[in-house]
N, C-alpha and C positions, 0 to 999 in steps of 0.2 A: 030224607037219605042226607047226613050233613055233607057239606061241599069239603074235596079233599085240599089239604093244603099245597100250594102251588110247586112245592118242592118234592111232593110225592107223585104228582102229576107228572112232573117231568121225567124221574123215575122210572115210570111207569112206560113213556111215551120211547124211553131209550131201550128199555128191554122189549116192546114190543117191535122197535127197528130192528133191533141185533137180529130178532127172530124171524123178520121178513125184511130184508135190506130193500127188497123191490118195492115193495107198497108207494115207497114216496122216496124221494131225493132228500137226501141229508141235509143240505142246505134248507129245505124249508121250513125245518123244526128251527126254534131261539138258541142265542148262542148256549145255555146251559145244559139244553138237551145233548148238544152236539158234545159238549165239553162232556156231559156223562156217558156217552155211547165210544170217544176215544179213553175213557176210563175204564170202562169195563170191557171194549175190545182189546184187552190186554188179556183178562179172566174169563172171558168166556168165546165160545168159539162162535168165528164169523163166519157167512159164505156166502159166495158168490158176490164180491166187492167189483165195482168195474174202478178205472185206475183213479179215476175224478173222487170217488170216494172216497178210497184210501188213503190218496192225496191229503182230503182233507182230515181224515181221522188223525192221521201224522202228524198234521200240522196241529191239530190239538194236542196232542199228544206231547210235542215240542213245546210249546206253550206254557202245557202246564207242568213240564217241568223246571222249565224257566222259571214259574210263579214258586213251586215248590225252592229253586236254590236262591229265589230274591227273599225268600221268608227267612232263609237258612241265614243268608248274609245280613239281613236288617235284626234277625235274634241274637247273633255273634254282636253285631257291631253297639245293640245295646245293651248286653253283657259288658262289653269291654268299655261301654260308656260307664255303666255303674259301677263298674270296678275303679274306674278312674277316680269316679267322684266318690266312692268309699275311701280309696288312699288318701286325697285330697284331703277330705273331710277328719281323717287320721293326722295327718300331716300338718293340719290346721290345730287339732288338739294340742300338738308337740310345739307350737309357733311360738309362745311364751318363752320355753324353755332354751329354744333353739336361736331366739334371737338373745339372750342373756350368753349364751354359746360365743356367740359371732362377735359380741362387743368385748367380750372377754377375749379376743386375738388380736382386737386392735391397741395399737399402742401409742403411747406420748412419745415428744420428742425425747425426752428423759429415758425413756424404758428402752428406746432405741440404742443405748449405749449395752442393754443386756444380748443385745446379738452377736453372735461369735462371727470377727471377721475371716475374710480367706487368708489361709495358713498359706505361704509361697513355700513352691519346691527351688523356684529360680527369681528370686526378689524382682516385681515387676511386670514378671512374664508368663509365671505356670505357677497354678494353685492348687492344693488336693481339694479333691471333689470335684474338678471341673474335666471339660473335654478341650484340648488345644489340637491345632494340624500346623505342619509345614507344610507349605505349598512349594513347586517348582516346577519348572521346566526339567525334562531327562537331562540329565546331564548338569545341572546346577548346583551339586554335592549338596543336597538336603538331607540325604542318609549321610551322610558326612556330619552333618551340623548335628542329626539327631542323634549319632555314636558320640560326638563330643560333648552333647549336653547330660547322656548318660553316663559317662567316664568322669563328669565331673559331679554330678548330683548322688553318684557310688561313693565315692571319697570326699564329699562333701568341700572339695577345692570351688573357690568362684570360677564364676564364668562370664567372659568378656567384660570383667568389670562388676559383673551383678553378685551379691549374694547369694550362696547357695544352704540350705537345710539337707543335710546330710542324708540320705535314707534310700532302701533297695529299692533297685530296676529291674524291673521286667522287658526284657527287649525280643518282640517278636520278628524273629528276621525271614518274612514271609517272600522277600525278593531279595537273592542276591546272595545266599548262606554261603555260597561257596568262598568268597575272599571276605568274610566277616572276620578269620583267624587274623590275617594278614594287616588288617585294617587297625584292630586291635592291639596286637604286636607293635605297629608303627605308633599308636600312641601313647602305650606302656613305656617306649623307646623314648619319646620325644619328652614325657613328663616325668620319665624317670621312677616310675611305681606300677605296681600291679593296676588293673582297673580294676579296683574290689568295689564289691558291691552290687554289682552287676550278673544277672541270670538273662541265660540265649537260650534262645528255644527256636533255633534253626529250620520252622517249618510255618507253612502259614494255616493259623489257626481259622476257620471260618466262622465269623460273627454271626451269622445269620443259622449256623448248626448246633448241635447238642455238646460239640466242644466247648463251643464259647462258654455254656453254661459250667463246666470243668473250670477251666482257666478263671470266672468268677469265683468259684469256692477257693481256689488253690489263693487269690490276690485277695480273697477275705480272711484267711489263715496268716498268710505273709502282709499284706497289710502296706506295699511297698509305694514309694514315695512317687513313683512314676512308672508308667507302662507305656510302651512305645510299640505301635505298632506299623511297621515297616513292609510296606506301604497297604495302604486302604485298598488298594484295587485287587491286589493279592487273598486279601482277607475277606471280600465280598464277591468272590468270584460266581457268575448267575444269578446276580444283583442288579437289576438296571441303575446303574448310578443315578439316570437323570427323572428318575420318579421320585416325584416328593413322597407319595405313599411308600411306595418300598425301603427307600432311605428311611424315612421317619421311623417306622420299626428298627431299623439296624440302629441308627444313632440312640433310642431308646436303651437298648440292650449296653452300649457303649456307656453313656449316662448311666445307667444302673451300676455299672462295674467301678464305674468312678466314685460314685454316691457310697456303694457300701463297702469299699475295699479302701474310701478316703484317699484314693489316688488321684495324677493328677494322668489322666491317658491322653496320649499323644499321637496324631495318626499323623503319617509322611502320607503326601497325599501331590498327585499332579496337577497341575495347571493346564487349561483349556487352549486349545489352538490359536481362540481369540482372547485378548485380555488375560490378566492376569490373577485372577481369584480361580480358589479351589473347585476342578471341574465336576460337573453333575447338578444334583438337586439342589437349588438355591434356601427351600424349606430348612437346610442342617442348620442353615448359619447361625439360628438362634441357639443353637443348643449349644455351640462353640465360644468357650470363654475368649481364647487370644487365638488369632492365625499369622501366621510368620509367613511373608515371602522372600525366599531364597533366590538370587539374582548373583550370576557371573557380570563382573565389570571390568574391564580393560584385558590386557593380553600379555601371555608371558611373565615376565619376572615385573610388571606392572598390574597381575590379574588380581583382583578383589573380590573376595563373599560375601557380598551386601546381603544384612536379614533387616528386611523392614517387616514393622508390627503393620499387619494389614487390617486387622480388626483386633479390639481390647474392650471391655467393658467397664473396666475401672482405672486403667492405666492411662500412660500417654501414649498414643497412637505416632506420634511423629519421632517416635524414638526409633536410632538406625545401627547397627551392630554392624562393623567391617572386621573382617577375617582374612587371614592371608592364610594360601593354601602351600605349604611345605611339601617337598618333596623329601622323604626320608627311605634310605638304604634298610633293608630292614634284617637286622641281625639272625642270622642262623637259617634264614630262608632262601631259598636258589631255584632257579627256573630251568627249564630240562636242557638250556644251554649252558647251562653255569654262571650265568651270571647272575649278579645278587638281586633278588624280588624289592622293590620299590614301593609306596604307598605315600599317603598325603594323609598330612596331619593340619587341621588350625589351629592358628595362632592370631592372637588379639593385634590387629594391624599398629596400635599406639605402642606397642611394649617390643614388636621383632619386625625384624627386614626379613621378605622374603627370600631373597637371594643377593650375595656378596658379588661385585663385579669381578670377572675373571675365573670363579669356583665355579665346581661342579656341584648340584643341588644335594649331591649325598656331602660332599663336604662341606658345603656351607653351614648345612644338618646339624655337620661333626663340629664345627668350630662354636657357634651357637649354644650349642649342649654344653661342651665345654667350659664356653665364658658364662654362661647361666649358673653353673654351678662353681664359679671361681676357682675351676680348678688351675695349678701351677702351670708356669711355664718352664720352668729352670730341670724338668728329669724327660727321658726317654720314655720310648714306646712301652716296653716291660712293665715298667715300674706303673706307666700312667694304665695299662689295662689294670692292676693292683688296685691303685687308688680309685680306679671304676669302681672296681667289683664291690670295693668294701662300702660303696654308698649305691651297691644294685642297679649300677649304668653299666652299658654297655655299647661299642661301637663298634664298626664293621675294622676289621684290619688294614684292607687297604686307604679306607677314609680316615683313618684314625692316623696313620704313619703322617698324612699330607693335612690332616688340623694342626698336627705339632706343629707342623714345618711351617705354615701359613702364618702360626700365632707366634713363633719364634723368629719369622721374619717381620710379623708386626711390631711387635716389639721394641726391635732393633732400630726401627725407624722414627720410635716417640725419640722428642729430644729429651735430654738430660741437663740438669741443673750442676750436676757433678761428672763433670769429664771422667775424673778418675773412679768414678764408679765399673765394673763391668756391663759391656755389652748384651742384649739378648742372644747376639747373633755370635758370640764370643763362648756363651754358656757350652761346657763338654755337654758329650753326649754320655752313656754308661757307658762302661767300658765294652767295646766289643758288637753295640748297636750302629743301625744305620738307619737312615732315613728312606723310605723306598716311596 
């Protein structure tokens, strides 16, 4: 009789043991027989196994399961490696074509002239298609700076001595919406014109939410020169601003809006408790073209709003802009007490004076406005109202009367070459008019 192969002998031994496990201890058989017993025991009934034998059977079952899992993993790894090899071989087949394409993207020095330069919104400061930030401590008047920028960009007027390319502005008033009307009216009163070209959205659109996508589409349609988010914190509620990972996603959305709408996205942001940089994640700094730091310097009539260029990629970062806060009595707006509402406007330090000695700030502002527009000295209050109205200007009644009186007194004190000329303090008022 031919000799049986060892594998068949092992199977017969395993089956025999399963039929009579008391005949011999399982561990007396070789490992192959023990593994076969473990496999067959799950398919054939096994009787009267002691705990030790049952534990041995279970151990072989676990070993068999681990081996099967290892084979599965090995098979998966081989398949993945094979897929990677196939992919690499396919890529290598296109290498020559890819090299030609890559070399085609390189530029010589002369070819660099064909790259489109950054297009300014405010010369040397804000540019279309980029992200910028205005940083400052609470109360530093950074929102007043942002509003002043909006008014000048919307109307095309130079800002702080810098040329402005006129364009539409979208202003997200995510913080302090209740006071925006008063600030805008004060700005209009100071500049003698409406704040044209600016659209206000008085609620916090969340950058991480679906509504930001709606804003993106609206901006792509309007293509504004400037989109202001005031403030970053109120537009990122629930986002950990110290997390580089979370804020990188947020800034990717802001960059996309700036790029696709061809706008400058300007964020108003707070500085940290320590230092003078924007609060939160540092990784976002690479996404910002320009960072401005707003600080208050001095006190009272000597107070100056100093704007430093904290970071810029392509311009002079030593430049400094100095603005003076001027208190304005807002025409047509009163408090519950009946007192006239006031607000603040910013004016360039070199061109204006914050306050004139001895004058209430509202009267000082009225005098400055009359001087700015070369208003005549020799007319009274009623005719001056008409003169101002013809030019779209208004000044409150009490401030106007006091400003007229001050200008006439000031004119009277000027030296005269010809003493025969009438002095300003001798100029008659319109019949029936009085200075109150």
